C-alpha positions as CSV (number, residue, x, y, z in Angstrom):
1,M,87.5,52.1,98.1
2,A,86.1,55.1,96.2
3,E,84.3,54.5,92.9
4,H,85.6,56.2,89.8
5,P,83.4,59.1,88.7
6,A,83.3,57.7,85.0
7,F,81.3,54.6,86.2
8,A,79.0,56.6,88.5
9,G,75.3,56.1,87.6
10,R,75.8,52.9,85.5
11,R,75.2,50.5,88.2
12,G,72.0,48.4,87.5
13,E,71.9,49.1,83.7
14,A,71.0,46.1,81.4
15,G,73.4,44.9,78.7
16,F,74.3,41.9,76.4
17,T,77.1,39.7,77.3
18,L,79.1,37.9,74.6
19,L,77.3,34.6,75.3
20,E,73.9,36.2,74.9
21,L,74.9,37.8,71.6
22,M,76.1,34.4,70.3
23,I,72.9,32.7,71.3
24,S,70.8,35.4,69.6
25,L,72.8,35.2,66.4
26,S,72.4,31.4,66.4
27,L,68.7,31.6,66.8
28,L,68.5,34.2,64.0
29,G,70.5,32.0,61.7
30,V,68.1,29.0,62.4
31,M,65.1,31.1,61.7
32,M,66.5,32.4,58.5
33,A,67.4,28.9,57.4
34,M,63.9,27.7,58.1
35,A,62.4,30.7,56.1
36,Y,64.7,30.0,53.2
37,S,63.8,26.3,53.2
38,V,60.1,27.1,53.1
39,F,60.7,29.7,50.3
40,T,62.7,27.3,48.1
41,T,60.1,24.5,48.6
42,A,57.3,26.8,47.6
43,L,59.2,27.9,44.5
44,A,60.0,24.3,43.5
45,A,56.3,23.4,44.0
46,V,55.2,25.9,41.4
47,P,56.7,24.2,38.3
48,R,55.7,20.8,39.6
49,G,52.1,22.0,40.0
50,E,52.1,23.5,36.5
51,D,53.6,20.2,35.0
52,F,51.0,18.2,36.9
53,A,48.2,20.4,35.6
54,A,49.5,20.2,32.0
55,R,49.8,16.4,32.2
56,S,46.3,16.1,33.6
57,A,44.9,18.3,30.8
58,R,46.8,16.3,28.2
59,F,45.5,13.0,29.7
60,R,41.9,14.3,29.6
61,A,42.2,15.4,26.0
62,A,43.8,12.1,24.9
63,T,41.3,9.9,26.6
64,S,38.4,12.1,25.2
65,I,39.8,11.6,21.7
66,I,40.1,7.8,22.1
67,S,36.6,7.4,23.6
68,K,35.0,9.6,20.9
69,Q,36.7,7.8,18.0
70,V,36.1,4.3,19.3
71,R,32.4,5.0,20.0
72,S,32.1,6.4,16.5
73,A,33.6,3.3,14.8
74,V,32.2,2.6,11.3
75,N,31.2,-0.8,10.1
76,Y,33.3,-0.2,7.0
77,P,33.6,-3.0,4.5
78,A,37.0,-4.4,3.8
79,H,37.9,-7.1,1.2
80,G,40.0,-10.2,1.9
81,E,42.2,-12.2,-0.5
82,N,39.2,-14.4,-1.7
83,D,36.9,-11.4,-2.2
84,E,35.5,-11.9,1.3
85,V,33.8,-8.8,2.7
86,F,34.2,-8.1,6.4
87,P,34.0,-5.0,8.7
88,Y,37.5,-3.5,9.0
89,F,38.9,-3.8,12.5
90,W,42.2,-5.3,13.7
91,G,43.8,-5.3,17.1
92,D,46.2,-7.0,19.5
93,A,47.6,-6.2,23.0
94,G,49.9,-3.4,21.6
95,S,47.8,-1.7,18.8
96,F,44.4,-1.6,17.1
97,S,43.2,0.0,13.9
98,F,39.7,0.8,12.7
99,I,37.6,3.3,10.7
100,T,36.0,6.2,12.6
101,A,33.4,8.8,11.7
102,S,35.1,11.2,14.1
103,P,38.5,12.0,12.6
104,Q,40.7,14.8,14.1
105,H,41.5,16.4,10.8
106,R,39.4,19.3,9.5
107,G,37.1,19.4,12.5
108,G,35.9,15.8,12.2
109,E,34.8,15.9,8.6
110,G,34.7,12.6,6.6
111,L,36.0,9.3,7.7
112,G,39.3,8.5,9.3
113,W,41.5,5.4,9.3
114,V,42.9,5.4,12.8
115,T,45.6,3.4,14.5
116,Y,46.5,3.5,18.2
117,W,49.7,1.8,19.4
118,T,52.0,1.6,22.4
119,D,55.5,0.5,23.3
120,G,54.6,0.3,27.0
121,R,56.0,3.7,27.8
122,S,53.9,5.9,25.5
123,L,50.6,5.9,23.7
124,S,50.6,7.1,20.1
125,M,48.0,7.8,17.4
126,G,48.1,7.8,13.6
127,E,45.2,9.0,11.4
128,R,44.6,9.2,7.7
129,L,41.5,10.7,6.1
130,I,39.9,8.4,3.6
131,F,37.0,10.6,2.5
132,T,36.2,14.3,2.7
133,A,34.1,16.7,0.6
134,D,37.4,18.3,-0.6
135,S,38.9,15.0,-1.7
136,V,36.2,14.9,-4.4
137,S,37.4,18.2,-5.9
138,G,41.1,17.4,-5.5
139,D,41.7,20.2,-2.9
140,A,42.3,18.0,0.1
141,P,45.5,18.6,2.1
142,D,47.9,15.9,3.2
143,P,45.6,13.7,5.2
144,T,48.2,11.7,7.2
145,S,49.5,12.5,10.6
146,Q,50.7,10.8,13.8
147,T,51.4,12.1,17.3
148,V,52.3,10.9,20.8
149,L,49.3,11.3,23.0
150,L,50.8,10.3,26.3
151,D,54.3,9.5,27.5
152,G,56.0,8.6,30.8
153,L,53.7,5.5,31.2
154,S,54.7,2.4,33.1
155,S,52.4,0.1,31.1
156,A,49.7,0.1,28.4
157,R,47.5,-2.7,27.1
158,F,44.5,-3.1,24.8
159,E,41.8,-5.8,25.0
160,Y,38.6,-6.6,23.0
161,L,35.2,-7.8,24.2
162,R,33.5,-10.7,22.4
163,L,29.8,-11.2,23.1
164,D,28.2,-14.6,22.3
165,G,24.6,-14.6,23.6
166,D,24.8,-14.2,27.3
167,E,28.5,-15.0,27.5
168,S,31.3,-12.5,27.2
169,E,35.0,-12.7,26.9
170,W,37.9,-10.2,26.9
171,R,40.4,-11.1,24.3
172,D,44.0,-10.0,23.7
173,A,43.5,-9.8,19.9
174,W,40.8,-9.3,17.4
175,D,40.6,-10.2,13.7
176,A,37.4,-9.0,12.1
177,L,37.9,-11.4,9.2
178,E,37.7,-14.4,11.5
179,E,35.1,-12.9,13.8
180,Q,33.0,-11.4,10.9
181,G,32.2,-8.5,13.1
182,L,33.5,-5.7,15.4
183,P,34.2,-6.2,19.1
184,A,31.5,-5.0,21.5
185,A,34.0,-2.9,23.4
186,V,37.7,-2.0,23.7
187,R,39.4,-2.0,27.1
188,I,42.4,0.3,27.5
189,S,44.6,-0.1,30.6
190,L,47.3,2.5,31.3
191,G,49.7,2.5,34.2
192,G,51.8,5.3,35.6
193,V,49.4,8.1,34.8
194,N,50.0,11.4,36.5
195,E,53.6,10.8,37.7
196,G,53.1,7.1,38.3
197,R,50.4,7.5,41.0
198,T,47.4,6.4,39.0
199,Y,46.3,3.3,37.1
200,W,43.6,4.1,34.5
201,V,41.3,1.5,33.0
202,Q,38.5,2.4,30.6
203,E,36.1,0.1,28.8
204,I,34.8,1.9,25.7
205,P,31.7,0.4,23.9
206,L,31.6,0.5,20.1
207,M,28.4,2.0,18.7
208,P,29.2,1.3,15.0
209,V,27.6,3.1,12.1
210,A,26.7,0.9,9.1
211,Y,28.5,2.1,6.0
212,G,28.1,0.6,2.6
213,L,29.8,1.3,-0.7
214,G,27.6,1.2,-3.8
215,A,27.7,2.1,-7.5
216,Y,25.2,4.1,-9.5
217,D,23.7,2.1,-12.4
218,P,21.5,4.3,-14.7
219,E,19.6,1.3,-16.1
220,V,18.6,0.1,-12.6
221,A,17.7,3.7,-11.7
222,V,15.4,3.9,-14.7
223,Q,13.7,0.6,-13.8
224,Q,13.2,1.7,-10.3
225,Q,11.8,5.0,-11.4
226,G,9.4,3.2,-13.8
227,A,8.3,0.9,-11.0
228,V,7.4,3.8,-8.8
229,G,5.8,6.0,-11.4
230,G,6.6,7.0,-15.0
231,D,6.2,10.7,-14.2
232,G,8.6,10.5,-11.3
233,S,6.0,11.8,-9.0
234,G,6.0,8.8,-6.7
235,K,2.4,7.8,-7.7
236,D,1.5,4.5,-9.2
237,G,-0.1,6.1,-12.2
238,G,-3.6,4.5,-11.6
239,T,-6.9,6.2,-11.5
240,D,-9.1,6.6,-8.5
241,D,-12.6,5.7,-9.6
242,G,-14.2,4.5,-6.4
243,G,-12.9,6.5,-3.5
244,D,-14.0,9.8,-2.2
245,E,-12.0,12.8,-3.1
246,G,-9.4,13.7,-0.5
247,E,-9.3,10.1,0.9
248,P,-5.7,8.9,1.5
């Protein structure tokens, strides 16, 4: 049987069958789906990474503030109902309050009355300035503020170290009136840090600064000045009749 001239010369040429075309399209679809999945995963990871970085930075700032203020606790005198004088510090498992020489207001100037507290899901801080240079002249701004330092926690707890000679004990509460002193350290335990993957425990030692309140009495000042030297020079007013000149 003779071959039609229209098909002459086409014998042996390669071509795609319908089955091959369908397989190729299926493979292309799978590859595009995989590429889209990788792309969307990468896009979703960007905000998660930014949120993680922001939470980490906030956590570092919060713990730095707490450590600095606790270490700078002031042995500030408080007065009880019976005129008992004791260093101000009060704390339990959910909050603690003290006087610090490192307030956050006005760049750390003066003294701050600080309270930290938690509801188990967040850590908050309140601060009130109790002395600044401007408060003497009456130009001090509103000294009170409070803020949430950390949120999204799974747990939070405060403990206080009592030292008695060579013995030590962590307590759930501290009353400076009963103890007649400050705790040696504060232990802060936070759960659920950084999206619930970290449990943070920090024991912060107190290095208190003694702080006394006094009153100026002009009569006492005159007596003290007279005891030192009537001319206010700091000398005893006596004569040197036996020592060599220049001898201390």
